[in-house]
C-alpha positions as CSV (number, residue, x, y, z in Angstrom):
1,X,1.9,-13.8,11.6
2,X,5.2,-15.5,11.0
3,X,4.5,-16.6,7.5
4,X,2.8,-13.5,6.1
5,X,4.7,-12.2,3.1
6,X,4.5,-8.5,4.1
7,X,5.4,-9.2,7.7
8,X,8.5,-11.0,6.5
9,X,9.3,-7.9,4.3
10,X,8.9,-5.7,7.4
11,X,11.3,-7.9,9.4
12,X,13.9,-7.8,6.6
13,X,13.6,-11.5,5.8
14,X,12.6,-10.8,2.2
15,X,14.4,-7.9,0.4
16,X,12.4,-5.0,-0.8
17,X,13.1,-1.5,-2.3
18,X,12.1,0.6,0.6
19,X,10.4,3.9,0.1
20,X,9.7,4.8,3.7
21,X,9.8,3.4,7.2
22,X,8.9,4.5,10.7
23,X,7.7,2.8,13.9
24,X,4.2,2.2,12.5
25,X,4.4,1.8,8.7
26,X,6.5,0.5,6.0
27,X,6.4,1.5,2.3
28,X,8.1,-0.3,-0.6
29,X,8.0,-0.6,-4.3
30,X,5.7,-3.2,-5.9
31,X,7.6,-6.1,-7.5
32,X,5.3,-6.0,-10.5
33,X,4.5,-2.3,-11.1
34,X,1.7,-1.3,-13.3
35,X,2.8,2.3,-13.7
36,X,6.0,4.3,-13.3
37,X,5.1,5.0,-9.7
38,X,3.7,1.9,-7.9
39,X,4.5,1.3,-4.3
40,X,2.6,-0.1,-1.2
41,X,2.2,1.4,2.2
42,X,1.5,-1.1,5.0
43,X,1.0,-1.1,8.7
44,X,3.8,-2.9,10.5
45,X,1.1,-4.5,12.7
46,X,-0.4,-7.5,10.9
47,X,-4.0,-6.8,10.0
48,X,-5.2,-9.3,7.4
49,X,-8.0,-7.2,5.8
50,X,-9.9,-4.0,6.4
51,X,-12.6,-6.3,7.9
52,X,-10.1,-6.8,10.8
53,X,-9.8,-3.1,11.5
54,X,-11.6,-1.1,14.2
55,X,-11.3,2.4,15.7
56,X,-8.1,1.4,17.5
57,X,-6.4,1.1,14.1
58,X,-7.5,4.6,13.1
59,X,-4.1,6.3,13.9
60,X,-2.0,3.9,11.7
61,X,-4.6,3.9,8.9
62,X,-4.7,7.7,9.1
63,X,-0.9,7.9,9.0
64,X,-0.9,5.7,5.8
65,X,-3.3,8.1,4.1
66,X,-1.5,11.2,5.4
67,X,1.9,9.9,4.1
68,X,0.5,8.9,0.7
69,X,0.7,12.4,-1.0
70,X,4.1,13.2,0.2
71,X,5.6,9.8,-0.7
72,X,3.8,9.8,-4.1
73,X,5.3,13.2,-5.0
74,X,8.8,12.1,-3.8
75,X,8.5,9.0,-6.0
76,X,7.5,11.1,-9.1
77,X,3.7,11.3,-9.1
78,X,3.5,15.0,-9.2
79,X,0.1,15.5,-10.9
80,X,-2.0,13.0,-9.1
81,X,-2.1,9.3,-8.2
82,X,-4.5,6.6,-7.4
83,X,-4.9,4.8,-4.0
84,X,-6.2,1.2,-4.1
85,X,-7.1,-1.0,-1.1
86,X,-8.3,-4.4,-2.2
87,X,-10.2,-6.3,0.6
88,X,-11.1,-9.9,0.6
89,X,-11.8,-12.4,-2.2
90,X,-14.3,-10.3,-4.0
91,X,-12.0,-7.2,-3.7
92,X,-9.2,-9.3,-5.3
93,X,-6.9,-9.1,-2.3
94,X,-3.8,-11.2,-3.0
95,X,-1.8,-10.7,0.1
96,X,-3.8,-10.9,3.3
97,X,-2.0,-8.0,5.1
98,X,-3.7,-4.6,4.8
99,X,-1.9,-2.5,2.1
100,X,-2.5,0.6,0.1
101,X,-1.3,0.7,-3.5
102,X,0.0,4.1,-4.6
103,X,-0.1,4.2,-8.4
104,X,0.9,7.2,-10.5
105,X,3.4,8.7,-12.8
106,X,3.7,11.4,-15.4
107,X,1.0,10.0,-17.6
108,X,-2.8,9.6,-17.2
109,X,-3.8,6.3,-15.5
110,X,-6.2,4.0,-17.2
111,X,-9.9,4.6,-16.5
112,X,-11.8,3.5,-13.5
113,X,-13.6,0.2,-13.2
114,X,-16.3,0.0,-15.8
115,X,-19.9,0.1,-14.4
116,X,-22.3,-2.5,-15.8
């Protein structure tokens, strides 16, 4: 998608603070971090939501998860981190390009979503 914000970041049309890049994925710092460590890992291939993924996307999605621990440690989350994937309207997805938030730091993160 030509007008997708994250596709434009991957193409270098919008600047970002890159964490990692290879042929399949791109990782960059969140512009509004909520913790000392907060970056996103995205597939370079445009996939709007997890609803759009199928078994053929397994390798790139697996790579994202496999990279998350190493990149989190390198960025300073050495005692744990949280991964968040928001999907669709109800999941509060803001940018419709699959992305995994990696959130951590030296301190304990706030609690999980409160159950009703």
